[in-house]
N, C-alpha and C positions, 0 to 999 in steps of 0.2 A: 214532655222536658226534660225526662229520665234518659232518655235515649240518646239526647243530645248529650250533656253526662260523661253518659257513657263513652266516647269518640274525644273529649275533652285530652282526660288524662289519657292517654295511648298518642295519642297526635301532639298534648308537650312535650311527653316524656322523648320519642325521637325527636323531633325540632333541638332539643336540648341537645340530647345526645350526638345529629349531627354538628351544630355549634363548638363541643365540646371535640370535639373529631378535628373539626378543623383545624382551629386554633393548635390542638396537642402537635399534626403532623407542620404546621405554620412553625413553629417556635423552634422544633425538634430538624427542621432545613436550614430556619434563619443561623442555627445555633452550628452548625455542621461547617461553614466557607469561611474562611479566614478575609472578607471581604470590606471595603474602604468603607466609611464612617457616607451615612446615608438617611435622609428622615424617613423614622417608621412609617412603615404602611400603612391600611388593611387589607386583611385576611379577605382571600380571592381577588382584591380590586388593586390591590397594594397599594403603590400613587400614581393610578392613573388620573385620582380625585383632582392633585395637585397641579394636575398640567395643565388642567382648563381651557378655553380655547384657546392659545397662545400658547402652547406650551415651549417654542421655541423663547420664551421672555422667563419661563415660570424657571427652564432649566435655569438661564443667565442667574436669576434670581438665587436660586438655589447652589447653585455654585459657589456663588460670592461665601455664602454662608458654610460651605461645606467646603470647597475647596473645588483645586481641580479636577479629580478622580471622584465619583463616590456613583455611592452604589443605589438602586433604586429596581422598585419591585412592580412590571408592569403587566396587570394580572398576577396567574401565579410564576410568572419569569422574571428570573433575576437578571437585573440589567445592569454592566457598569459603566458607565456615562463619565468618556473623556473631554475636557473643555475648556485645553488651551494645550495653545502648537505645540509646545514641547514636550508638554504630557505624548500630544498625539502622533509627535515624530516618533517619542521615545515606544510605544507600542506598531505604530506601520514600519517604522525602517531596525529600530534595533531589534522588535522583538517580533516582525513580523511572522515568521513561520511558527510561533506558540500559538498566536493569535488568530491564523489562518483559518480556522475549520467557521462552519456555519452548521447553525441549526438548520436543519431541513421538517418543513411540515410537514405531517401529517399529510397533509394533500399532493406532497410531494412522492411521499414515503408510499400510499399509496399506491401508484401508476409505475414504478420503481427508476422515474428516472435520473436519483439520485444517484443511484450505478456506475451511469452510465453517460452523466454531464460531465462538460467543462464546470459549469456553476456549478451545481451541487456537488460533484466527487470532494473529495476531503484532501488535503494536502497531499500530496505522494507523484512515487514514481510515475501511477497512472495516470496524476491530474498532471504532470509537469510533460507529456507524453501528448495529451489531449492537448495542450495548451499548442506545442509544439507544431501540431499538426494544424489547429485551426491557423495559426499568424503564418505556417508556410503556404498552408493552400487556400483558405478563406479570405486570410489579408494580407497576403502579399501587392506589391505596389499592380501587377499585373492583371491581378483577378478584379481589383476596386476599380480600376480603371476600363477593364472589358465589360463592369456590369455599371455602371457610370449612364445609360441611358436608361437604366429601371429609375436611377431615385432621380435625373432630370423631370422624365411627364408628372411626375406627380407635384413636383415642385412647382414645373411650369405650371401648375393646375392653380394652388394651392395663390400664385400670384396672380392669376387671373381673377380667383374669388376675389379678394383680399381689393384689387381695383375696383372689380361691382361693386363692394359694399361701402366706397370710399364714402363720404360723409356721414355713413351709418355708424351706430352701434354693429362689431363683429365681437365674437367670442372667440378668441384668439386659443383657448384651450381644445376644444371643440375641433374649431382648421385646423390643430400643428396637429395632434390625433390621428384625423382625420386622413390626414398624408401622410402619417409617419405607418398609416393602416396599408393605406394605399400601396406606400412602397414594399414593406412587406409580405403583400398579396406577390406584385409582381415580382 
């Protein structure tokens, strides 16, 4: 019994020190940003527990309490939620360049995709150049028309599959996903 009690005190002190450090970092982070109001969250999980199984309904209820612009902590990520059409227009049309950046995940950074991709590049001259090239070279009416046969065959296969499943339960998500993947592969 003496050996067990010898491990308990250091373990307890380590856990208390770890929790204190997390709380200190969490509070310091919260005070530095001038953010809209929002519900208080728990350390590490933030407001994820408040969203529940139906996050759309939870966000609607929270927006009625905190207004059309609120702050949530989704895990360790601070997120501003916009829940009214007028506020969304303000963000997406009036101040679009300010909010055009995206957070790049660690998986994307590990493969350096964020440096060359039109999807992950930050707004600027390089992004505009990539977008112009993709619009004129990949998405032009002539190119889309030329590649129509690659989309037609998987769609015809999907329609045939749906007709064969007539009267039976069909997993539409799986069917559409399979069709989309077939289009990408071809």
